[in-house]
C-alpha positions as CSV (number, residue, x, y, z in Angstrom):
1,X,82.2,86.6,54.0
2,X,79.1,84.8,55.0
3,X,76.2,87.1,56.1
4,X,73.7,86.1,58.7
5,X,70.3,84.0,56.9
6,X,72.3,83.7,53.0
7,X,72.3,80.3,51.8
8,X,75.1,78.7,50.1
9,X,72.9,76.2,47.4
10,X,73.9,75.7,44.4
11,X,70.7,74.8,43.1
12,X,69.3,78.2,44.2
13,X,72.0,80.3,42.9
14,X,70.9,78.4,39.3
15,X,67.4,79.6,39.9
16,X,68.8,83.0,40.3
17,X,71.0,83.2,37.9
18,X,68.1,82.4,35.8
19,X,65.7,84.4,37.2
20,X,67.6,87.5,36.6
21,X,69.0,87.2,33.4
22,X,65.3,88.5,31.9
23,X,65.6,91.0,34.1
24,X,67.2,94.8,31.9
25,X,70.4,96.2,33.2
26,X,71.7,99.7,32.2
27,X,75.2,99.1,30.9
28,X,78.2,101.0,32.2
29,X,82.0,100.7,32.1
30,X,84.5,101.6,34.9
31,X,87.8,102.5,33.9
32,X,91.0,103.1,36.3
33,X,94.3,103.5,36.2
34,X,96.3,101.4,37.5
35,X,100.4,99.9,38.3
36,X,100.7,98.6,35.1
37,X,98.2,101.6,32.9
38,X,94.6,101.9,32.2
39,X,92.1,98.8,33.4
40,X,88.6,98.7,32.8
41,X,85.2,97.2,32.5
42,X,82.0,96.0,31.7
43,X,79.5,96.2,33.7
44,X,75.1,96.1,34.0
45,X,75.3,96.1,38.1
46,X,75.6,100.1,38.5
47,X,72.7,102.0,40.5
48,X,72.1,105.0,42.3
49,X,72.1,104.8,45.7
50,X,71.1,108.2,46.1
51,X,71.1,111.7,45.1
52,X,71.6,113.3,48.3
53,X,74.3,113.7,48.5
54,X,75.3,111.5,45.0
55,X,76.0,107.7,45.5
56,X,76.2,105.0,43.6
57,X,76.6,101.3,43.4
58,X,78.5,98.3,42.2
59,X,79.6,94.8,42.0
60,X,82.8,93.5,40.6
61,X,82.7,89.4,39.9
62,X,86.7,88.9,39.9
63,X,88.9,89.5,42.5
64,X,91.9,89.6,40.1
65,X,93.0,92.0,36.8
66,X,91.0,94.9,35.8
67,X,88.1,94.0,38.6
68,X,91.0,94.2,41.1
69,X,92.3,97.2,39.7
70,X,89.7,99.0,39.9
71,X,88.8,97.6,43.6
72,X,92.0,98.9,44.9
73,X,91.5,102.3,43.2
74,X,91.3,105.2,45.0
75,X,88.9,106.5,41.8
76,X,87.6,105.4,38.6
77,X,85.0,106.6,36.2
78,X,81.9,105.0,35.4
79,X,80.9,105.9,31.6
80,X,77.0,105.3,31.6
81,X,76.6,104.1,27.5
82,X,73.7,104.3,25.0
83,X,73.6,102.2,21.8
84,X,76.4,104.5,19.8
85,X,78.9,102.6,22.9
86,X,78.0,98.8,21.6
87,X,81.2,97.8,20.3
88,X,83.4,99.2,24.0
89,X,80.7,97.6,25.7
90,X,82.0,94.1,24.0
91,X,85.8,95.3,23.8
92,X,85.2,96.4,27.8
93,X,83.6,92.8,28.3
94,X,85.6,90.4,26.8
95,X,88.4,88.7,29.3
96,X,91.8,89.5,28.1
97,X,91.3,91.9,24.7
98,X,93.4,95.0,24.3
99,X,90.7,98.0,25.8
100,X,93.1,100.9,25.1
101,X,94.0,100.6,22.1
102,X,93.0,103.4,19.0
103,X,90.1,101.9,18.6
104,X,87.8,103.3,21.5
105,X,89.3,107.1,22.1
106,X,91.0,107.5,25.2
107,X,92.4,110.1,27.6
108,X,93.4,110.3,31.4
109,X,91.3,113.3,32.8
110,X,94.1,115.8,34.7
111,X,92.9,113.8,38.3
112,X,93.9,110.4,36.8
113,X,91.4,108.0,36.0
114,X,91.1,107.2,32.0
115,X,88.2,108.3,30.1
116,X,86.9,107.2,26.8
117,X,86.5,110.1,25.3
118,X,83.1,109.3,23.0
119,X,81.2,108.1,25.7
120,X,78.6,111.4,26.6
121,X,77.4,111.2,30.3
122,X,80.2,109.8,33.1
123,X,80.8,110.4,36.5
124,X,84.4,110.4,38.0
125,X,84.1,108.6,41.5
126,X,85.7,108.0,45.1
127,X,84.9,104.1,46.9
128,X,83.4,104.9,50.3
129,X,83.1,101.3,51.4
130,X,83.1,97.9,50.3
131,X,82.0,94.3,50.7
132,X,82.9,90.5,49.9
133,X,79.4,89.1,49.3
134,X,79.9,85.5,47.7
135,X,82.0,86.0,45.1
136,X,81.9,89.3,44.3
137,X,83.0,92.5,45.7
138,X,80.2,95.5,46.3
139,X,81.2,98.4,45.9
140,X,80.3,102.0,47.3
141,X,80.9,105.0,45.7
142,X,80.5,108.7,45.9
143,X,80.2,111.0,42.9
144,X,82.8,113.6,42.5
145,X,82.0,114.7,39.1
146,X,79.3,114.0,37.0
147,X,79.5,114.6,32.8
148,X,76.3,114.4,31.3
149,X,75.6,115.8,27.6
150,X,72.4,115.1,25.9
151,X,72.5,112.1,23.3
152,X,70.6,111.0,20.7
153,X,71.4,107.6,20.8
154,X,69.3,105.5,23.3
155,X,70.0,104.4,26.6
156,X,71.9,100.7,26.0
157,X,70.5,97.6,28.9
158,X,71.7,93.9,28.9
159,X,69.1,91.2,29.1
160,X,68.6,87.5,28.8
161,X,72.8,87.4,27.9
162,X,72.2,89.8,25.0
163,X,72.8,93.7,25.0
164,X,69.5,95.8,23.9
165,X,68.9,99.2,23.3
166,X,65.3,100.8,24.8
167,X,64.7,104.6,23.5
168,X,61.3,106.4,23.7
169,X,59.7,104.7,21.0
170,X,59.3,101.6,23.0
171,X,57.4,103.5,26.0
172,X,53.9,102.2,27.0
173,X,51.4,104.8,27.3
174,X,50.7,105.8,31.1
């Protein structure tokens, strides 16, 4: 799908990637159940849209594998990661890795979605809308359930193609 006013220009695309490389983004793992079992991937595009009603958005950059299963799921779980979830973030970012083995504990929720049980903050969601933009699918989702335990670990962010953590010690004076 092409949107009016958008420009397909390789030089512009390269500049766009370079400018966003230094823009920190929170890190999440999105999981869903598929016909062949649980799937999941690491995403740095999750963002809140609305608090009332609670809605979030993210993008998927592939039309196959885990991304396709998540795009076609009736519901999924968005796990918001802290620094202690770094190994999970790396594993779920690696194509072809065995994401649901015994190293990262998980279980199925009563509603059928795979939950990474070590992650302290997660949201169960239902897709509302999807739009294909270039090679990505943008997913807008309604939040159905929220689990948010307090964590003593710094938040995990992704910038300049590297994972980092941030905490209260990095806050600038007001």
